[in-house]
Every structure is written in structure tokens, then in C-alpha cells.
All heavy atoms as an XYZ file, in Angstrom:
671
protein
N     -52.863     69.567     58.222
C     -53.527     68.294     58.304
C     -52.974     67.335     57.252
O     -52.932     66.144     57.487
C     -55.021     68.507     58.084
C     -55.692     67.239     58.413
S     -57.165     67.183     59.050
C     -58.307     67.370     59.740
N     -52.545     67.836     56.127
C     -51.994     67.007     55.067
C     -50.667     66.382     55.457
O     -50.350     65.262     55.084
N     -49.876     67.121     56.240
C     -48.571     66.598     56.676
C     -48.781     65.463     57.677
O     -48.069     64.458     57.648
C     -47.726     67.735     57.283
C     -47.410     68.762     56.207
C     -46.456     67.183     57.892
C     -46.660     69.962     56.723
N     -49.760     65.595     58.552
C     -50.062     64.549     59.557
C     -50.474     63.245     58.883
O     -50.041     62.152     59.281
N     -51.290     63.330     57.867
C     -51.737     62.133     57.149
C     -50.558     61.499     56.410
O     -50.402     60.278     56.377
C     -52.885     62.480     56.186
C     -54.125     62.891     56.990
C     -53.212     61.314     55.272
C     -55.277     63.398     56.157
N     -49.691     62.342     55.839
C     -48.527     61.835     55.115
C     -47.579     61.097     56.064
O     -47.029     60.034     55.729
C     -47.798     62.970     54.422
N     -47.403     61.641     57.260
C     -46.539     60.993     58.258
C     -47.116     59.653     58.668
O     -46.404     58.639     58.775
C     -46.317     61.915     59.481
C     -45.630     61.172     60.611
C     -45.542     63.153     59.100
N     -48.421     59.584     58.879
C     -49.083     58.320     59.260
C     -48.944     57.304     58.132
O     -48.663     56.117     58.376
C     -50.563     58.566     59.616
C     -51.315     57.256     59.770
C     -50.686     59.390     60.885
N     -49.114     57.714     56.900
C     -48.989     56.810     55.759
C     -47.559     56.279     55.647
O     -47.324     55.102     55.393
C     -49.454     57.511     54.446
C     -50.953     57.733     54.500
C     -49.059     56.691     53.231
C     -51.503     58.546     53.341
N     -46.570     57.148     55.851
C     -45.159     56.737     55.795
C     -44.864     55.725     56.907
O     -44.204     54.702     56.677
C     -44.223     57.960     55.882
C     -42.781     57.535     56.108
C     -44.346     58.797     54.637
N     -45.351     55.967     58.111
C     -45.143     55.038     59.234
C     -45.791     53.688     58.937
O     -45.176     52.630     59.153
C     -45.667     55.650     60.560
C     -44.789     56.831     60.973
C     -45.696     54.591     61.658
C     -45.308     57.597     62.165
N     -47.013     53.691     58.433
C     -47.686     52.423     58.102
C     -46.934     51.696     57.000
O     -46.755     50.481     57.048
C     -49.153     52.701     57.687
C     -49.952     53.176     58.906
C     -49.793     51.466     57.084
C     -51.367     53.621     58.596
N     -46.438     52.444     56.001
C     -45.684     51.814     54.914
C     -44.392     51.200     55.435
O     -44.001     50.087     55.014
C     -45.380     52.852     53.825
N     -43.704     51.862     56.345
C     -42.471     51.307     56.921
C     -42.747     50.040     57.728
O     -41.978     49.078     57.667
C     -41.771     52.355     57.779
C     -41.121     53.529     57.025
C     -40.583     54.544     58.005
C     -40.026     53.021     56.109
N     -43.839     50.033     58.495
C     -44.190     48.839     59.292
C     -44.526     47.674     58.360
O     -44.073     46.544     58.580
C     -45.370     49.161     60.248
C     -45.920     47.895     60.874
C     -44.924     50.137     61.322
N     -45.300     47.945     57.314
C     -45.646     46.887     56.352
C     -44.391     46.383     55.646
O     -44.212     45.167     55.467
C     -46.692     47.407     55.337
C     -46.873     46.429     54.191
C     -48.017     47.662     56.033
N     -43.486     47.279     55.270
C     -42.245     46.890     54.599
C     -41.379     46.032     55.516
O     -40.807     45.021     55.091
C     -41.477     48.147     54.153
C     -40.202     47.903     53.368
C     -40.520     47.202     52.054
C     -39.488     49.207     53.115
N     -41.293     46.411     56.782
C     -40.522     45.628     57.759
C     -41.103     44.216     57.896
O     -40.378     43.219     57.934
C     -40.515     46.316     59.117
C     -39.755     45.541     60.178
C     -39.989     46.156     61.537
C     -39.483     45.271     62.634
N     -40.297     44.107     62.872
N     -42.429     44.123     57.960
C     -43.069     42.812     58.083
C     -42.850     41.953     56.833
O     -42.650     40.744     56.937
C     -44.557     42.971     58.353
C     -44.841     43.450     59.769
O     -44.007     43.293     60.652
N     -45.991     44.054     59.974
N     -42.881     42.562     55.653
C     -42.636     41.823     54.424
C     -41.205     41.304     54.361
O     -40.966     40.157     53.969
C     -42.933     42.701     53.199
C     -44.406     42.932     52.883
C     -44.537     43.901     51.722
C     -45.096     41.627     52.561
N     -40.252     42.136     54.763
C     -38.847     41.705     54.755
C     -38.639     40.590     55.764
O     -37.968     39.601     55.478
C     -37.919     42.907     55.040
C     -37.937     43.865     53.855
C     -36.498     42.443     55.336
C     -37.194     45.161     54.102
N     -39.233     40.718     56.946
C     -39.110     39.684     57.970
C     -39.712     38.377     57.474
O     -39.139     37.296     57.655
C     -39.813     40.138     59.251
O     -39.803     39.115     60.209
N     -40.885     38.457     56.844
C     -41.528     37.241     56.307
C     -40.686     36.648     55.190
O     -40.547     35.430     55.097
C     -42.938     37.575     55.793
C     -43.625     36.396     55.199
C     -44.110     35.375     55.995
C     -43.802     36.282     53.825
C     -44.757     34.291     55.450
C     -44.435     35.196     53.255
C     -44.912     34.194     54.084
N     -40.095     37.505     54.365
C     -39.253     37.021     53.269
C     -38.026     36.291     53.784
O     -37.628     35.257     53.229
N     -37.404     36.795     54.843
C     -36.242     36.124     55.414
C     -36.621     34.771     56.028
O     -35.901     33.794     55.885
C     -35.585     37.018     56.472
C     -34.875     38.265     55.947
C     -34.371     39.102     57.105
C     -33.742     37.890     55.034
N     -37.775     34.743     56.688
C     -38.255     33.471     57.256
C     -38.554     32.471     56.143
O     -38.223     31.293     56.251
C     -39.499     33.698     58.108
C     -39.222     34.400     59.406
C     -40.503     34.642     60.186
C     -40.235     35.478     61.421
N     -41.461     35.794     62.153
N     -39.138     32.941     55.075
C     -39.464     32.070     53.942
C     -38.179     31.558     53.284
O     -38.069     30.373     52.959
C     -40.328     32.819     52.926
C     -40.801     32.023     51.712
C     -41.735     30.905     52.171
C     -41.516     32.928     50.734
N     -37.191     32.429     53.119
C     -35.923     32.007     52.522
C     -35.222     30.991     53.410
O     -34.676     29.988     52.910
C     -35.024     33.227     52.309
N     -35.226     31.194     54.715
C     -34.607     30.238     55.639
C     -35.328     28.889     55.589
O     -34.684     27.831     55.610
C     -34.625     30.792     57.056
N     -36.643     28.914     55.478
C     -37.416     27.680     55.390
C     -37.110     26.945     54.095
O     -36.957     25.701     54.097
C     -38.915     27.992     55.484
C     -39.851     26.791     55.507
C     -39.618     25.969     56.766
C     -41.291     27.239     55.437
N     -36.975     27.640     53.006
C     -36.654     27.018     51.719
C     -35.252     26.395     51.764
O     -35.053     25.263     51.315
C     -36.782     28.041     50.567
C     -38.259     28.376     50.347
C     -36.153     27.518     49.284
C     -38.488     29.519     49.381
N     -34.284     27.114     52.324
C     -32.917     26.574     52.434
C     -32.895     25.334     53.319
O     -32.237     24.333     53.001
C     -31.960     27.663     52.972
C     -31.778     28.738     51.909
C     -30.619     27.074     53.378
C     -31.041     29.961     52.404
N     -33.632     25.363     54.424
C     -33.716     24.199     55.315
C     -34.348     23.003     54.610
O     -33.873     21.873     54.739
C     -34.501     24.573     56.570
C     -34.620     23.490     57.634
C     -33.245     23.183     58.212
C     -35.559     23.928     58.727
N     -35.391     23.235     53.847
C     -36.055     22.154     53.114
C     -35.132     21.554     52.063
O     -35.075     20.318     51.906
C     -37.344     22.671     52.464
N     -34.380     22.385     51.356
C     -33.437     21.877     50.348
C     -32.337     21.062     51.010
O     -31.970     19.981     50.528
C     -32.857     23.053     49.525
C     -33.935     23.646     48.614
C     -31.667     22.600     48.693
C     -33.519     24.933     47.928
N     -31.812     21.544     52.133
C     -30.752     20.813     52.854
C     -31.274     19.459     53.336
O     -30.570     18.445     53.245
C     -30.236     21.637     54.020
N     -32.498     19.429     53.816
C     -33.094     18.166     54.273
C     -33.277     17.195     53.113
O     -32.956     16.005     53.237
C     -34.440     18.445     54.954
C     -35.156     17.231     55.510
C     -34.364     16.629     56.662
C     -36.541     17.602     55.975
N     -33.740     17.683     51.975
C     -33.934     16.816     50.804
C     -32.594     16.264     50.307
O     -32.500     15.083     49.969
C     -34.635     17.583     49.688
S     -36.366     17.957     50.051
N     -31.558     17.086     50.279
C     -30.239     16.635     49.831
C     -29.689     15.581     50.794
O     -29.129     14.567     50.381
C     -29.271     17.834     49.690
C     -27.845     17.368     49.517
C     -29.687     18.705     48.530
N     -29.881     15.782     52.085
C     -29.411     14.822     53.087
C     -30.109     13.476     52.932
O     -29.461     12.419     52.954
C     -29.642     15.375     54.508
O     -28.964     16.611     54.639
C     -29.147     14.401     55.554
N     -31.414     13.507     52.760
C     -32.166     12.262     52.589
C     -31.734     11.563     51.301
O     -31.567     10.336     51.270
C     -33.695     12.538     52.602
C     -34.476     11.323     52.150
C     -34.126     12.977     53.985
N     -31.521     12.322     50.231
C     -31.085     11.731     48.956
C     -29.729     11.043     49.105
O     -29.539      9.916     48.631
C     -31.023     12.817     47.876
C     -30.405     12.323     46.597
C     -31.122     11.482     45.743
C     -29.107     12.671     46.244
C     -30.547     11.016     44.563
C     -28.529     12.200     45.085
C     -29.253     11.376     44.246
O     -28.679     10.908     43.096
N     -28.783     11.717     49.765
C     -27.457     11.118     49.934
C     -27.548      9.853     50.787
O     -26.909      8.845     50.488
C     -26.487     12.147     50.551
C     -26.156     13.225     49.529
C     -25.213     11.469     51.036
C     -25.345     14.376     50.091
N     -28.343      9.885     51.839
C     -28.473      8.705     52.710
C     -29.148      7.554     51.983
O     -28.835      6.383     52.256
C     -29.254      9.071     53.966
S     -28.334     10.124     55.090
N     -30.060      7.833     51.088
C     -30.726      6.774     50.329
C     -29.838      6.202     49.219
O     -29.805      5.011     48.985
C     -32.027      7.302     49.698
C     -33.136      7.515     50.666
C     -33.729      6.206     51.088
C     -34.998      6.441     51.843
N     -35.593      5.211     52.299
N     -29.113      7.070     48.519
C     -28.344      6.608     47.367
C     -27.008      5.994     47.764
O     -26.552      5.038     47.121
C     -28.109      7.764     46.390
O     -27.301      8.750     46.995
N     -26.343      6.500     48.801
C     -25.035      5.983     49.209
C     -24.998      5.793     50.729
O     -24.359      6.569     51.442
C     -23.934      6.953     48.798
C     -23.827      7.167     47.329
C     -22.805      8.248     47.001
O     -22.318      8.943     47.875
N     -22.493      8.390     45.737
N     -25.668      4.767     51.237
C     -25.710      4.618     52.702
C     -24.373      4.194     53.309
O     -24.149      4.405     54.483
C     -26.774      3.551     52.917
C     -26.806      2.784     51.656
C     -26.450      3.753     50.568
N     -23.482      3.604     52.527
C     -22.199      3.152     53.077
C     -21.077      4.044     52.553
O     -20.258      3.628     51.754
C     -21.946      1.688     52.736
C     -22.067      1.418     51.252
O     -22.584      2.277     50.528
O     -21.638      0.340     50.803
N     -21.021      5.259     53.042
C     -20.051      6.234     52.536
C     -18.680      6.101     53.194
O     -17.711      6.642     52.708
C     -20.576      7.650     52.724
C     -21.736      7.970     51.819
S     -22.319      9.633     52.018
C     -20.922     10.559     51.465
N     -18.593      5.398     54.303
C     -17.303      5.250     54.944
C     -16.953      3.770     55.098
O     -17.816      2.906     55.088
C     -17.273      5.940     56.306
C     -18.262      5.387     57.277
N     -18.048      4.251     57.986
C     -19.478      5.831     57.645
C     -19.083      3.998     58.753
N     -19.973      4.932     58.552
N     -15.683      3.505     55.238
C     -15.225      2.133     55.394
C     -15.464      1.682     56.827
O     -15.569      2.507     57.738
C     -13.718      2.059     55.102
C     -13.374      2.400     53.675
C     -11.877      2.362     53.469
C     -11.529      2.743     52.056
N     -10.092      2.767     51.826
N     -15.579      0.372     57.039
C     -15.686     -0.114     58.419
C     -14.451      0.314     59.212
O     -13.359      0.421     58.674
C     -15.728     -1.635     58.258
C     -16.196     -1.862     56.867
C     -15.690     -0.710     56.062
N     -14.633      0.576     60.484
C     -13.522      1.067     61.285
C     -13.431      0.293     62.593
O     -14.326     -0.460     62.944
C     -13.662      2.565     61.553
C     -14.932      2.945     62.272
C     -14.950      3.069     63.648
C     -16.093      3.194     61.570
C     -16.116      3.415     64.309
C     -17.257      3.550     62.223
C     -17.259      3.660     63.593
N     -12.342      0.485     63.281
C     -12.138     -0.200     64.548
C     -11.750      0.806     65.623
O     -11.196      1.856     65.340
C     -11.049     -1.263     64.407
O      -9.819     -0.661     64.127
N     -12.066      0.446     66.856
C     -11.731      1.276     68.009
C     -10.831      0.484     68.929
O     -11.078     -0.692     69.194
C     -12.993      1.669     68.780
C     -14.005      2.544     68.067
C     -15.248      2.711     68.928
C     -13.413      3.916     67.806
N      -9.793      1.123     69.417
C      -8.915      0.500     70.412
C      -9.116      1.218     71.740
O      -8.968      2.430     71.820
C      -7.450      0.598     69.995
C      -7.136     -0.299     68.809
O      -7.800     -1.286     68.599
N      -6.130      0.075     68.056
N      -9.440      0.435     72.759
C      -9.580      0.979     74.107
C      -8.393      0.499     74.921
O      -8.171     -0.704     75.045
C     -10.900      0.498     74.746
O     -11.982      0.840     73.892
C     -11.098      1.129     76.109
N      -7.639      1.427     75.455
C      -6.442      1.090     76.226
C      -6.727      1.410     77.694
O      -7.092      2.532     78.025
C      -5.210      1.867     75.729
C      -4.973      1.562     74.257
C      -3.994      1.520     76.553
C      -3.905      2.427     73.618
N      -6.565      0.405     78.541
C      -6.775      0.579     79.975
C      -5.471      0.295     80.705
O      -4.811     -0.716     80.443
C      -7.853     -0.357     80.486
C      -9.230     -0.106     79.914
C     -10.244     -1.134     80.394
O      -9.877     -2.314     80.537
O     -11.393     -0.743     80.614
N      -5.112      1.176     81.581
C      -3.932      0.974     82.429
C      -4.439      0.687     83.841
O      -5.172      1.490     84.422
C      -3.032      2.209     82.440
C      -2.293      2.409     81.152
C      -2.766      3.294     80.187
C      -1.115      1.724     80.897
C      -2.080      3.475     79.005
C      -0.422      1.913     79.702
C      -0.914      2.790     78.773
O      -0.232      2.969     77.594
N      -4.069     -0.460     84.380
C      -4.460     -0.834     85.735
C      -3.229     -0.704     86.639
O      -2.187     -1.301     86.358
C      -4.990     -2.272     85.756
C      -6.153     -2.552     84.792
C      -6.491     -4.025     84.777
C      -7.358     -1.741     85.184
N      -3.361      0.073     87.692
C      -2.270      0.276     88.635
C      -2.587     -0.443     89.945
O      -3.699     -0.316     90.466
C      -2.065      1.779     88.929
C      -1.708      2.574     87.719
C      -2.627      3.384     87.089
C      -0.424      2.520     87.199
C      -2.292      4.127     85.972
C      -0.075      3.260     86.085
C      -1.011      4.065     85.462
N      -1.620     -1.176     90.437
C      -1.779     -1.880     91.716
C      -0.607     -1.504     92.606
O       0.551     -1.635     92.219
C      -1.820     -3.387     91.490
C      -1.974     -4.179     92.762
C      -1.988     -5.671     92.483
C      -2.079     -6.419     93.795
N      -2.001     -7.871     93.581
N      -0.938     -1.038     93.796
C       0.109     -0.690     94.763
C       0.312     -1.889     95.685
O      -0.625     -2.331     96.359
C      -0.278      0.568     95.563
C      -0.452      1.743     94.600
C       0.763      0.859     96.614
C      -0.940      3.014     95.244
N       1.519     -2.406     95.683
C       1.829     -3.579     96.497
C       2.051     -3.162     97.955
O       2.200     -1.994     98.279
C       3.073     -4.282     95.945
C       2.859     -4.742     94.516
O       1.769     -5.179     94.160
N       3.887     -4.610     93.709
N       2.098     -4.172     98.838
C       2.269     -3.901    100.267
C       3.642     -3.301    100.580
O       3.790     -2.581    101.563
C       2.062     -5.182    101.070
C       0.639     -5.649    101.048
C       0.437     -6.880    101.911
C      -1.018     -7.308    101.860
N      -1.282     -8.458    102.696
N       4.627     -3.597     99.766
C       5.965     -3.061    100.025
C       6.164     -1.653     99.452
O       7.241     -1.085     99.548
C       7.045     -4.008     99.489
C       6.965     -4.193     97.986
O       5.991     -3.736     97.354
O       7.895     -4.806     97.434
N       5.127     -1.066     98.849
C       5.198      0.288     98.324
C       5.483      0.371     96.835
O       5.411      1.437     96.243
N       5.803     -0.753     96.221
C       6.049     -0.732     94.782
C       4.717     -0.744     94.027
O       3.675     -1.065     94.573
C       6.917     -1.923     94.371
O       6.217     -3.126     94.626
N       4.797     -0.389     92.766
C       3.578     -0.320     91.969
C       3.713     -1.202     90.736
O       4.750     -1.211     90.067
C       3.320      1.135     91.536
C       2.022      1.317     90.817
S       1.497      3.036     90.612
C       2.911      3.823     89.958
N       2.649     -1.942     90.451
C       2.603     -2.807     89.277
C       1.608     -2.223     88.276
O       0.502     -1.844     88.650
C       2.152     -4.231     89.658
O       2.988     -4.717     90.714
C       2.212     -5.169     88.483
N       2.032     -2.124     87.029
C       1.169     -1.569     85.975
C       0.811     -2.667     84.992
O       1.660     -3.419     84.538
C       1.900     -0.443     85.214
O       2.349      0.515     86.151
C       0.995      0.212     84.216
N      -0.465     -2.743     84.678
C      -0.943     -3.702     83.685
C      -1.644     -2.923     82.576
O      -2.493     -2.080     82.841
C      -1.924     -4.703     84.315
O      -1.309     -5.319     85.433
C      -2.347     -5.763     83.320
N      -1.265     -3.212     81.332
C      -1.885     -2.545     80.187
C      -2.796     -3.551     79.500
O      -2.385     -4.656     79.169
C      -0.814     -2.063     79.210
C      -1.367     -1.373     77.984
C      -0.218     -0.916     77.077
C      -0.719     -0.312     75.797
N       0.374      0.091     74.909
N      -4.057     -3.143     79.280
C      -5.028     -4.021     78.634
C      -5.596     -3.279     77.422
O      -6.095     -2.160     77.544
C      -6.151     -4.366     79.620
C      -7.215     -5.266     79.058
C      -8.279     -5.578     80.115
O      -8.170     -5.155     81.264
N      -9.300     -6.280     79.717
N      -5.508     -3.896     76.246
C      -6.005     -3.287     75.009
C      -7.188     -4.101     74.505
O      -7.097     -5.315     74.327
C      -4.902     -3.237     73.924
C      -5.448     -2.625     72.641
C      -3.703     -2.464     74.414
N      -8.305     -3.412     74.283
C      -9.499     -4.059     73.746
C      -9.776     -3.452     72.368
O      -9.842     -2.232     72.224
C     -10.723     -3.824     74.655
O     -10.396     -4.249     75.972
C     -11.934     -4.565     74.154
N      -9.912     -4.311     71.356
C     -10.173     -3.816     70.005
C     -11.584     -4.191     69.599
O     -11.986     -5.348     69.681
C      -9.171     -4.414     69.019
C      -9.327     -3.868     67.619
C      -8.254     -4.385     66.671
O      -7.641     -5.397     66.937
N      -8.035     -3.677     65.593
N     -12.339     -3.196     69.158
C     -13.702     -3.398     68.690
C     -13.741     -3.044     67.219
O     -13.365     -1.943     66.826
C     -14.687     -2.512     69.467
O     -14.530     -2.744     70.856
C     -16.123     -2.814     69.069
N     -14.183     -3.971     66.374
C     -14.234     -3.748     64.923
C     -15.696     -3.662     64.507
O     -16.486     -4.562     64.791
C     -13.520     -4.881     64.167
C     -13.614     -4.660     62.663
C     -12.077     -4.995     64.620
N     -16.048     -2.565     63.837
C     -17.379     -2.397     63.293
C     -17.325     -2.764     61.812
O     -16.640     -2.133     61.028
C     -17.856     -0.951     63.447
C     -18.111     -0.577     64.881
C     -17.148      0.102     65.612
C     -19.302     -0.924     65.495
C     -17.370      0.447     66.926
C     -19.531     -0.585     66.811
C     -18.568      0.098     67.522
O     -18.792      0.429     68.821
N     -18.048     -3.811     61.451
C     -18.042     -4.271     60.071
C     -19.386     -3.967     59.428
O     -20.394     -3.743     60.096
C     -17.787     -5.772     60.012
C     -16.413     -6.171     60.512
C     -16.221     -7.666     60.379
C     -14.848     -8.061     60.896
N     -14.638     -9.500     60.820
N     -19.398     -4.030     58.100
C     -20.635     -3.844     57.365
C     -21.522     -5.068     57.574
O     -21.060     -6.208     57.497
C     -20.320     -3.670     55.875
C     -21.534     -3.355     55.040
C     -21.147     -3.112     53.587
O     -20.034     -2.632     53.351
O     -21.953     -3.442     52.714
N     -22.779     -4.828     57.847
C     -23.706     -5.934     58.099
C     -24.104     -6.584     56.787
O     -24.274     -5.923     55.772
C     -24.931     -5.446     58.832
C     -24.633     -4.926     60.223
C     -25.894     -4.477     60.932
O     -26.980     -4.514     60.379
N     -25.731     -4.041     62.169
N     -24.278     -7.889     56.830
C     -24.707     -8.632     55.640
C     -26.166     -8.313     55.353
O     -26.985     -8.223     56.251
C     -24.555    -10.140     55.890
C     -23.129    -10.555     56.242
C     -22.206    -10.537     55.029
O     -22.697    -10.776     53.928
O     -20.994    -10.269     55.236
N     -26.475     -8.203     54.080
C     -27.873     -7.913     53.696
C     -28.565     -9.166     53.224
O     -28.065    -10.083     52.765
C     -27.918     -6.869     52.593
C     -27.476     -5.515     53.099
C     -27.621     -4.489     52.024
C     -27.187     -3.139     52.534
N     -27.306     -2.089     51.564
């Protein structure tokens, strides 16, 4: 009877240990997530303009097939510049 009780106690201790480790990992992940969020908010508040203004070039090729079977190509470039807004 003593061995049966010892086995039950060991099983209960293992289940409790597993739950504590699982809770500890969840708690550690939550703490790391909270720290990452705080650092991100701090960087966004202290240095909101971390990159230089940039521009995008959109290149479009228009193909037209003529009645005689030849093809005409037209290249159109559109440039969009994103600038810093005045405060």
C-alpha cells in the first residue's frame, strides 16, 4: 500500500511540475512581448523620422499592334516622391 501512495504522489508531483514549467514559459513569453512592445513604442516616439524621404518609379510599357502587323512600344515613367510633411 505504501508503494501505491508513493506512485500517486510522484505522478501528482510530475503533473504539478509540468504545469509550473508551462506557466513559467507563458509568463516569460509575455514578459518578452511586453518589453518588445515598450521598446517599439519608445523608438517610434523618440525618432519618428528614421528614414529619408524616398521616391518610387513606376514604369509602364504600352504595346500597340498596328494593322500591318508591326508593333509600337511606348514607355511611360511615373515618379512619385514621398516627402516629409510640414509640422
